[in-house]
N, C-alpha and C positions, 0 to 999 in steps of 0.2 A: 689293258686289253681285256679282261674278264668282266667290266664294265660293258664294254662294247659289245661284246658276244652276246650278253644276255638282253640289254635294252636296245639294240639297233631293230629289232623283230618288234618291238613295244611301240618305238619311234613310229616305224612302217604302219602299223595298227592305226595310231593316232592321226597320221596324216591321211590315209586313205579313210579312217571311218568317220573323221570328224570334217575333211576338206574335200573329200571323193567328188561329192557333188560339184564343188567350185571350180576344182580343177581339171575334170574329167577322168575318164576311165582308163585311158592311154597312160597318163603321167602316175596314177595311181598303180596300176599294173608296174610301170619301171622302178619307182621307187622302192614299194614292197620287196621286189624282185632283187633290185640292185643293194639293198642293205642286207637282205638274208645272204647274196654270195657274201659279201663282204664278212659276215659274222661267220660264215662257213669257212673262208679261207683261215680265219684268225682261229677257229677251234682245231684245224688241223696243226697249226703253229703252236697250241696250247699241247694237244695231244701229243706231238713229237716232243716237245719241251718235258713235259710230265712223264709220260709212259718211257722215253727212250733216254731223256738227259738225266742230270742229276737233280733237278729241281726236286724237292720232298713236297710233302701234302702243303698246301698254302691255305690260309682262312683270309677272306678279302671283307671286310666291314663295310658295309652299305649304309646302314642307318641302324638306331637303337629303334625297336619296335614297341614293344612292351614290358613294363615291370609292375608285376603284382607281387607284393610280397617279397619272399626269398627268388621268387622265379622271375629270371632275365631271360627274355628272348630277343635276340637281335635279327635284323636282316642281313644275313651274310652268306656268302659263296663258301662251299668246302670244293677246294679243286684239288683233286688225287687223281689216280688212272682212271678209277671207274669215271668219275664225273666226266674227265676228259676225254674218254671214248665215247660216253651218252653224248656230249656236246657234238663232236664229229657226224655222229647218227642223225641226230634230230637235224642239225642245220644243213647238213649236206643232203639229206633226203627232201628236206622242207626247201633248201633254195632250188632244187632241181624239180621239184613240185610246182612251185610258184612259177618257173620258166614254162612249164609244159602248159600250166593252167591259161596262160596268155594265149597259147594257141586254141586249147580245148575249148575256152570259155568265149571266145572271142565274139559270138551271136548274142552272149546273154547282156541285156540292159544292167545288170545289177552287179557289174564287176567289181566298183570300188569296194563295194559291201563285203565282197566273197573274198576278195584280196585281205581286206581289213580282218575278217575272221580267219582267215590261213594264218596271217601274223600273229595274231593273238593266240591261235592254238599253239605257235612255235613257242611264243614268250612263256606261256602258262608252263609248257614243257620243263623250259629250260629253268624256270623259278622250281619247278619240283626236283630237276637232277642236279642242282647247284646247293640245295638247301642243306643248312649247316645244323639243322634240328626238325625235330616232327612236326613243329606246328607252321613253319615255311613250307615244309613237304606236303602238309596237307592241304595249305593255302594253294599250291601249283595242280596239286590232286584234284581240288575242285574246279580250277582254272579249265582243265583239260576236258573236265565232264560237261562245264558250261560251253566251251567252244564247240565241242563235238555235237551237242545240243543244236547249236547254230548252225552247224555246216550240215548235219544228216538232214535237218529240217530246211535246208537253205531255199528249196523251192517249196516254199509253203502252201503252192496255190494247189499243191497235190496232196492229197488226202494221208495217202499212203507215207509220204514222206514225213508229215507230222506225227502218224501215229510210230514210225521208225524213231524220232527223235525223242517222243515221249518216254519209249521203250527202254531206249538206251540211257534216259537220265533216271529214270524209275528204278531199272535192275542195279544200276550203279549205287543209287542211294542206299540199296539193301546191303551191298559190299562196303560202303564208306560207314554206314553204321558199327559194322564190325571194325572197322579201320579206326574210328574213333574211339570206341571201348579199347582197342588194344592201345592206342596212346595214353588214355588215361590209365590202363594198368602199367604201363611203363613209366607214367608219371608218379603213381603212388610207389612204386619199388625204388625207383632211384632218384624221387624228387628233383626233377629235371627233366626237359626234354631236349636239350642239346646233346648231339653225339659225343662230344669231348667228355659231358659228364656222366654218359652211359656205358661207352665202350670199354673204357678201362676197368670199371667195377663189375662187369657181367658176371665174372667169376665168382664174387663175392655172394651173388644170389643163385649160384648153380643150384643149390637144395633148397632154396626159399618157397616157403608154402603159405597161402593163405585160405581161410575157412569160408566158405559161400554156401547157403543152404544147409548148415550144417555138416559140409564135407570137405574134408582137405583136398586142396588142389596144388599143382605144381605150377607155382607164378609163372615162370618163365613160358612153361606150353601153353597157359592159357595165353599169353600175350602173343605169343607167336602164332597161336591160331586166331586170334581175333584179328591179328596185322593181317594174316593169309587170306582172310575172309575178305579184307579189302582188296587184295591182288586178284582174289578169285573174280570181284566185280569187274576190274577195270580189265585185265587181262583175260577176261572171258574163257573162264576155266568152267569145266562141268557144272551143272547146275545153275550157275549163272552166266552161261554163254550165251543166251537165247538172244540178246540185242545185237550181237556182233553180224550175223548175216543180214538182219534187217537194216543195218547201218549203209547197207549198198544203195540206200534209196537217196543219199547224198550224191552230187557230183562225182565223177570217177577220180580226179585230184586227191578230193578230199578221204577217199576211201584209201588211197595210196598212203596218206599222211598217217591216217589213224592207223593203219594196218603195220605199216614200216617202221614209222619212226616215234611215232607221240601214243598217247593212251594206252594201248595195250602193252607197249614195254613198259609201261610204268610200273605194273605189278611185279614184275621181273626184276627190274631196277632196285624196287623197295625191298624185295627178299635179298638181294645180294647185298644192298647198302646195310641191311640190318643181318648181316650174315654172324657178328658175334652173337646176338640174341639167338638167333635159329641153332647156332652150334651147341649151345647149352639147353637146347628145347628139342630131343632125338624125338620125342613123340610127336612133334609138330613136324618136323622134317619126312617122318615116315609119311603124314597125311598129306604134305606138299608131293611126295613121291607118287602116291597112290592116285591123287586127282591128277597130277599132271600125264601118268600112264593111262587112266579112263579117257581124259580129255584128248590125248594123240590119238587112241583107238576110234572113240566116237565120232569125232568130227571128220575122222578118215572115211569111217563107213558111209557117213552122208553126203560127202564129198563124191563117192561113185557116181550118184544117181542125179545130181543137180543138173539143170539146162541152162540155167543163168549165168554167164562167163564170168561176171564178177562174183556170185555165190559159189562158184567152184572154189574161186581162189581166196574168198572169204574163209571157207571151211578148212582150207588148209592152212589158211594163219593160225586159227583155232587150234590145229592140231600142232603146227610147230610150236606154238605156245605152251602145249603141254610136254613136247620134248625140253622146253628150256626149263620148265619147273621140276622136269624127272632131275636133269643135271645138278640142279638147285637141291632139290631133296636127297640125292646121294651124298651129298656135300663136295662134289665137284663145280664149286661155284664159278670158277673160271670157264669150265666148259660152257655151262649156261648161259653165261653173258656172251661167250666168243659166240654162240648160236644167235643170240640176240644181234650181235654186230654182223655178222655174215648175211642172216636174214634180211636185214634191213635192206640191203642190196638188191636182192632178188626178188623178195616180194614186191618192192617198189616199181623194179622193173615189169614184174608180171601184170601189175596193177595197171601202170600207165601203159605197157603193151595192149592191154584188154582193152582199157581208153580209147586207144589208136585204132584197133579193130571196131569198137562201137562208133567211131567216128568215121570210119571208112564205109561203113554200114548204114550211117544215117541212122544211130541212136536204136539200132537193134541190137538186143543183146541176149537174144536164144541162141545157143551154137546148133539148135536143130536146123536154125535158117541159115547156116552158112555154110561152108564147105569151099575148097579150091581156093580160097583167099592167097595161097602162095604166088599164085600167076600175078596178082593185081597189088598186094603189098609184101612186096619180097623183102623189104628193110624189118618191117613188123616182124614178120615171119621169122627173119634170124634174130632177132632180140628175144621173142616169145620161146624161142628155140633154146638160148642161151638161157633163159630164166628158168626154163622147165628143167633142162639138164641140173642146173646147181640147186633148184629144189629139190631133184630125186636123188641127189647126191652121186652124180656120175664124176667118176674119179678126177682129182685135181681142181673140180670147180670149188666154189666156197662152200657150199652146203656139205661135200665129200669129208671136209675136215671137221666141221662143227658138230655137224649132225651124227656120223659115225663115233664122234669122240664121247657124245650124250650114252649112245647104246652099249659102248665099253664100260662107261662108267658105272651105268646100270648094273653090268654084269660084275664088275670088279666088287660091288659094294657088298656081294656076298649075304645079302640080307632078304627077306621075305618080299619086302616091298621093293626093293631092287632088283628081286628076279621076276615078279610080277610086271614091273615097269619094262624090264628087257623084252620081256615076252611082246608086251602091248606095243612098245616102239618096233620091235622088229617087225611084226605084222604090219604095222601102220605104215612102215618105209615101202612094203610091198602095196600097199593101197595109195598111197601118196603118187608111187611111180605110175600105178595102173590111171587113177583120175586125171593126172597131169598131161599124161600122153593122149588119154581119151579127149581131154580139150583139145589138146594141140591139133589130132586128127581130124576131128568134127569141125574145127575152125579152118584149118588152112590146108587139108588134103581131101581125097575123094571128090564127088560130085558138086557143083555149085547148086546147093539146095535154094540159095537166096533168088536165083533168075527165075524159078517158078513160083515161089511163095509171096503172093501179092498181100498176102496176110499172115499174121502171127500163125505159128502151129498151135493147136490146141494147148494151153499153158495147165501144168499140172500143179503149178505152184504161185503164189502170190508175187509181187514186185517186179514182173515183167510187164511194161507197158509200151504201148506205141510209142510215145514220144519220152523219153527218159526226163523231160524237165517239166511235165505236167502243163505245158502251155496248150493253151485252148488255139490248136492251129490244125489245118487240114495237111494230109501228107505231102501235097505238093505245094508248100508254102512260098511265101515271097523269098524266104532266106534259101529254100532250096533251089529256087530258080537263080539266085544270085550264085551260088556256088556249083552250077552245073545239074542239080539232083532235079530228076522229073518224077518225084512220087516214089514211095517206097516198092521196090522188085524193080523199077525200072533203069534206076541207076548203076553206073557200074561203080564199084568200091576203088577207092583211089588211095595213094599214099599219103599220109600225114605231113603238114608243113614240116620245114626244118627246127622250128622253135619247139616242137613237139617231139621230133625224133632225136634232137641232141641230146636231152636227159637220158632217153632210152640207151644211148651209146655209152654214157658216162657211166649209167648204172650197170650195165653189161660188164664194162671192164671191171667194176667192183665185184659183179657175180664171179667173174673166172678168177680175179686175182687176189681177193680179200684173203681167202684162207690161205693159200700159200704164202702170202707176205706177211701175215700176222700169225701163222700157228705156231711158230716157234716161240714168240712173245707171251700169247695168251696160255698155251699149254705146253712149251718146252722145258728143257732144263733150268733155265733161268726165270720162270715165270714168276716167281718171287721177289726178284730185281725188278721185274717189270710192274707187278703190281703194288709193290711198297706197301703192304700193309692195308690196301684199300679193302682187299678180299679178306676176312679173318679164317682160319681154320686152326682149331685145337690141335696140339700136339700129336694126339693119336689119330688124326686123319691123315691117312696116306693114300688118298686114293687115286691121286695124279700119278704117284708113282706105280700104285698097282696095276692101273691101266696099260703100262707098259710090258706086263708080265701075265697075259693072256692067251689061252689056247690059241692056235693059228686061225681056227676056223671062225673065231667071234669078230674079228675086226673085217673079214671076208664076207659075214653072212649081209650085212645091209648092202653090199653092192651086188650079191646074188640077187636080193630082194628086188633092188633095182631093175636088174635086168630082167627077172620074172614079170614084174609088172609091165615093163615096156613090151616084153614079147607077147603077152595077153592082149594089152590095148591094140597094139599091133593087128594081131591077128581077128579080134572082136570088132576094130574099125577100119579096117583096110583090107584083108583078106576074105572075110566073112562077114560082111555087114549087116547081114540079117539078124546074126546071133545075138546081139542085144535084146532086140523086141522079142524074140522066142524065149530069152531067159525071163524077160520081165513078165511075158505071158505064163509062163510055166510057174514062177513063183510069184502069184501075185501080192501075197501078203507080206512076203518080205520086202517086195519091190515098193507098196504103199507104205511100210514102216518106215524104210530109208528115205523115200521121199518127202514124206511128213516129218523128218527129222527126229525121230524116235518118239513124236507125238508129245514134245516137251511143251509147246505151246498151248496144246489143247489141255494138257493136264495142268499146267498152271492156272489156264482159265476155268478149269473146274474147281481147281483148289483154291487160288487164289483171289480171281478177279469176279467170278460171279457171286462167292459168298460176300465180298467186300461191296459189289453192287446191291445184292439183298438186305444187305444191313443197313448201308445210304437209303435204299429205298422205304426200308422200315422206319427208320427215323425221320425220313421226310414225309411219309402218308402218315404214320401215327403219331410220332413226336410233333411233327412241326405243323402238319395240316389239322389233325384232330385235337391235340392237346393245345399247344401254343395258339393256334388261328382260332381253335374251338372255344376256348377260355377268353381269349384275347378279343380280336377284331370281330369274328364271327360269335362270339359268346356275350359274357358281360357288358360289353363296350356296346356291342349291338342292340341290346336291350334297353340300354340307357338311352342311346341315340333313337328307339322306335318312341319311348315314352316322352321324350323332348320333342319329338316330330310331332306327336299328338297334341302336347301342351302348345305348340306354335300354332298348331292348325285352330284351337280356340281363339286366337287373336286376329280376328279378321278385319279390325279397322270399321265395321259397319255399325251405327249407333244403334238401329233395330235389332241387332244381335245382342249388342250388350244389355238393351231395353228388355228383350225377352228373357236374357238369362237374369237379370234382376226381379223381374216378375215372377219367374219360376223359383227364385230362391226367397222372396217375400211369401208366397203361395205356400212355399214348404215350411217356412217360419212360422205362418200363421197356424196351418194344419198341425205342426208340433207342441205349439203352446195349447190349441184346442183340447188336442188329446191329452196333453199334460194336466190342462185344469180339470179335464172330467176326471180323471184319476184321483 
């Protein structure tokens, strides 16, 4: 069964990728989607068996991979509750995204390639979550990086898509460098990379130190920080977050897959999987907590003013990932992982719902050009409302159980980092509610601004283009007429086809019930029986018990923040719709600061990009052109060539030229002897 779960997406990738042009687009879509659904159903079976049954952790040997000296690395699956939960998240969301993409991408001529990439993305993530050792995990880690590059840049005729794909790839290389160094550190300490070789012996190295640059360092702290650097890249944490919003350049189904199930969850999963290492590295956990808190707050502030429907949700993802790391950082691993689990449902729902809106609006993504869509796409509106309620933590939805648990855990940790994270996540909860309802009201309520706007509102940010796909088409293209559109602004929004709506309904059910159904297993009294040691906590870590003994106002606070955010958004976008423009005009510096994402792109451009370009230009102009070319082709070799060219000119082939040269030579010789004789 586990072989099927992991390898069916790979089979789909090979069929669609190698034979897509032969069998055509429709069979490619159906085969890849069907294989993913089989994989998803089997994942649920595995999850119930492993999490709720008696089945302990199993190791499934696939093949021998490499053997170097004493180090034996196998290709094997480590199946425990954590893996089974990730299999459910990855395959369920991926299957629904595949199904949705059949409708969303129906006009695209390159559908086989798209579905092949989606399946490859899924397979790489499955390799990562089933890894039995750090080397296999790194293989999956790089695999999702490659697949994200291919999918973000899928519409490669669009410069912004190519730039976004490169940005994602390069920023992730920075994190991956840290991750690799972390793996090396673990190998040096434990002389092995398999989890079975590392986890039982972590306690032995609790006080291990090594000397570097003449300074003694706590070994596991260094390992934890380096590993977390990898997580910061993949899971888009503060400082290495800049690639995530730009990833919106890919087709919307890709955004849903990256943000809900693959790629960004990899870092959270990795920290949870390596909980034994982090438990013995409290300083590293403090850094995880602080970075998580900053990310939750920072991304929420930027989400307040974004106008691209997908970017608002992208910053929401960034913020929610911050919450997950806060949960992990304060030692409540199951709370962080529970939020990963519930977040997958409502975030995929929001992204696919946004795709449905974009589809209805003929690739319009600016929420300033929407409004009153509730009348035209009621089902999509209802699905987006459910997703928004779950994200903001409305009582008894999925987000209510998992997000509130993290806020409570941060308070219960009674540490300086935990207190900071508690404050950051509570404020972020208020902002999350505000920007989520802002998006909802601007898109579905109020006046229909799309009817009046034949063109985009002036865009304050990059990434919003008239045609999402970057195709060279007129607004009223052949495809528009085929689907009853008559140019931008003249068409009426319409509900998406069943193939796109069905995944929304399934995800909406998950967004409502995932918290209620699994809350007890993940965080309740019997959580240890559920996890069966997949998440390690030291005996002195009692945070999950302490979460049940908090002052009455702590569990209430997130709900109060959620209500306040909703009320403020309702007032500013329904009651007094002129208020946001007045606020922006009154505080232009703050508004531009948030709109330009705290100027991180400009900062990195000044610190890293321009100096790198200047160094490159110096080596090209001075090193290459002046020195190498100057001494080489343009220098010594050029002079030799000049001399030989002159010598060649003497060999004209005319007899009188040679006779004249001989005469000159004889005259010179005679003159020489005459003068010699005279002396």
